[in-house]
N, C-alpha and C positions, 0 to 999 in steps of 0.2 A: 770210357773216358781214360786218357793216358796219365798215370800218376807218376811223380817223379819225386825224388827225395833232393830238395835243393838245399833246404834248412830244416829244423824240426817244426818249423812252422806249418810244413805242408802236411802234418798228420795231428789227429786228433789225440787225446790224451789216452783214450781206448786203443787206437791203433798203436801208440807206443807200447803198451803193455801186451798187445798182440804180438809185436816184433819180437820183445824181449822173450815172450812164451814160445814163439816158434823157435827162436835161436836156442833156447835153452833145451826144447824137445828134440830138435834137430843134432844137437850137440851129442846128446845121449845116443841118438840113432847110430850116428858116425862114430862113436866109441864103441859101439856093438858091431860095427861093421857091416851095417845094414846099407843096401843099395837105395839110393834117392834119386828119383829121376824128375822132379818137378820142373826142371829145364831142359828136359830131353828134347834134342833137335833146336835147340836155342844157340844163337851167336851173341856174344856180349864183346862190345868193344871196350877198349882202355885208353882212353887218352890221357896222357900224362906229361903235363908241363914241367913238372918238379921231378926231382929224383925221389927214390922212396926204396925202403926195404921191406917194412912190415905191411904197408897199404898194398904195393903191388903184389907181394907174394901171399897175402891173406886172400885178396880177390881172385887172383887166380886160381888158388887152391879150392876157394868157395865155389867158383863157376863149375870148376871140373866135377867137384864133388855132388853138385847138383845135375850133373848130366849135360851140361851145355860146353861149348867151346868158347875159349877166350882168344881175342885177338889184341895183342899189346902194341900201341903206337905211340912211341916218343915223340914230343911235336917237333923235336929236331930233324924227324924224318918226313914231316909232311909239308904240304904248301903252306900252312898257316905260318910257318917261319918267313916265307917269301912273301908274306903280306896278303894271303888269300882271307876275304872276310870270314869270320866264325859263321855267319849265316849260311855262307855258301858250302863250308865244309859239314855244317849240320845236318843239310838237306841231303847231302850223299849219305853221311852216316845213318840217317833214317831209313835209306833204302838198303844199306849193307846188313845192317844190325838189327836186334830184337830189344836191345838196352845198351846204354853207355855209361861206364863208371869213367868219371872226369876228376883228375888232380891237376889244379890249375892255379894260377896267381890271382887272377880277378873274379869275384862273384859275378860281374857282368858276363863274362864268359859262360859260367852255368845258365844265368838267365837266357842267353841267347841260344845255347845249344838245345835247352828245353823248348823254347819258343819256335824254333825252325826245324827241328829234327822229326818231331812226331812221335818218337819213342821216350821210353821213361830214361829219366837222366838221374843217376847217383852221383851226388856230391861226395867225392873222396878227398875232398880239402881245399878250400880257397882261402883267400885273404880275410874272410869274414865269419866262414863257419866250417865246422867239421863234424856233421852230424853222425857219421858211422864210428866215429871215435867215442862219442857220448854214448852211443846204443853200447857198444863193447864196454864202456867203463861201469854202465849200470848193471849190465849182465854179471860183470864179475862181483859188483857189490852185492847184487841178490844172491850168489852162489855163496859168498863169505859171509853174510847176515841174515838171508833166509827170507828178509822182507826189505822193502824200500820205505814206506810211508812213515814219517815221522823221523827218520835218521837225518843226521847233520852231515854234510859234506863242505868243508872248508878247503877252497881253491886258494893256493898262495903263489902269486905271482903276476905275471902279466895278463892283462883283461883283453885276450887275443881271441883268436877263432874258437879255440878248445873251450875257453871260459864261456864264449857266449853260447856255444852248443850244449855245455852242461848245465847253464841256467834255465835253458827251455827243458833240457831232459829232467831234471829235478822237480821242475815247475810240473810237468807231465805226470809225473810219477808219485807226487806228494812228499817228495824228500824236501828238506829244508837246506839252504845253500848260504854260505857266506864267502864272499871271494875279498881276499886281502890283498890289495894292489897298492904300489906307490901312487902317490898322487900324480895325475898327468897319465896314468897307465890304466885308468878304471875301463871297464867293459863299455861298448856302444851304449847309450841312452836307449836307442831304438830296440836292441835285443834285450836289454833289461826290462823295458816298458812291456815290450810281448810276452817275456817271461812271467812278469808279475800279472799280467791279465790273465795267462792261462792260470797261475798259482790262486786266484782270485776264487777258481772254482773246485781246486784241489786240496786247499788248505796248505800249501807250502808258504814258507818265509823265507824270502830272498833280501839279500843286503850285500852293499860294497863297502867296505872301510878300509882304511890304511894301517891299522892296528894288528899284526900279524899274530901277536900273542893273544890279544882279545878275541880275534876270530877263530883261532884254534880252540878255545875252551869248549868243554863238552862236545868235540869233534868225536864222530863214528869214521870218518874218513879225512885224512889228509891227503892233498892231490895237488902236483906241481906239473909244470911243463918247463921246456927251456926258456932261458931269460930272453935269447937271440933266436929268432925265427930265420928260416932262410930267406935269403934277400934283405937282410939287415946287417950284413957285416959292416957297414960304415958306422952303425950306432953301437957296435960291440963295446968297445972302451967305456963309453958312456953309460950304456946300460948295466954293465958290469957293476960299477960304482953304485947306480941308483938302486939296484936289486939287491946288493949285498946283505942285507937284513932279511931278505925273504927266502930262507932256505929251510927246507924240512931236515931237521937234525933231530938227535936223540933228545935234546932239551924240548925241542917243539912238539915231540912226541909225547912227552911226559906231561905237557899241559892237557893235549887231548885227552879222550876216554881212554880208559885201561886196556880196553879191546879195541881201539882203533887200528885201522887198516893205512897202509901207505901206498899211494898209487903215483904213476909218472906214465905219460902216453908214449915216451920214448921217440927219438934216442935221448939218453939223458947223459948229462956232464957231470959227472961225479965231482963233489967239493964244490960246485957252484949252486945249483938250485936245490940239490940234495946230496947227502954224504953217502958214502960207500958204505957205512956202516947200517944205516937205514935201508939201503936199496937191497941188501944182503941180509938184513935180519929177520927176524920171526914175525914181524908184523907187516913185512912188504906181500904184496899180493901182484907186483908188478909183471912178472913172468906168467903167471895166469891171466891178468889182464891183457899181455900181449898176445898170446894164445887165442883169446877171444876174440880179436879182430876178425880172425876168420869166421867165428861163429857169429858174429855180428853181421858180417857181409852176406853170410848164408840166410839168416833172419829177414834181412831187408829184401834180398833177391827174391826169396819165396814169397814174402808178404806182396812184392810187385807183381807176382806173376800167379799167386796162388789163387 
């Protein structure tokens, strides 16, 4: 049976733990310069409709480090741009590649690629989910804190694709999560409901509120993302006003636990969702988090083919 990672609803809580374990183990082996060939003789396609720095570089590096070859395909070079149906492109990709990493605008594209390609599809970002980012994030928390269960992660900002995936990831691992979002920018009810269903069996507590200071009390992790996502330029002026109070700064860090860490999935806009002081400060694990995007990709690829 072909497995894909469209969202973190595609895996069980035990499998989430396994992916994190694989990522951590393989990171240690790579740091020791040990050869790894779990994807030897495989070819992985990379379909990118959106520009990327970290996601592209981390996946290409991950694919190479596991012994496979990567074929990068910006959508501007493909017949998709001229109107070819996704299902037609997907069928061809299924014959050319062993796996496809897709960074796209619409979740429907991820679903069609999975339905028609016959190969594993890894969602490297869409409008609804960013599962590999959340895996990277929890790997970073695990390294910083030694355990996940019972910790509290406070997400500050837009209830977007990253927030959706963090809700599911925290639920899978027994972490508690509070999302502090302005009214009108709460995460999707569907994702929150699915996460709470998982949380019923793992003991996680999940909530969404608009009070950012209350949400940050007793937090072990303060996490944020850009207020204006790609494709939302027409909303920038309005969102900058709405989100003005949803910034991770030194005052907010003081409300969280003394040993709290600060996280951002990048790219960051200093002075907006996070301050320079926090990003470059001693509680920031943002650069470790950025590096771990590669190891999250490695963990997912190894899991799908292991």
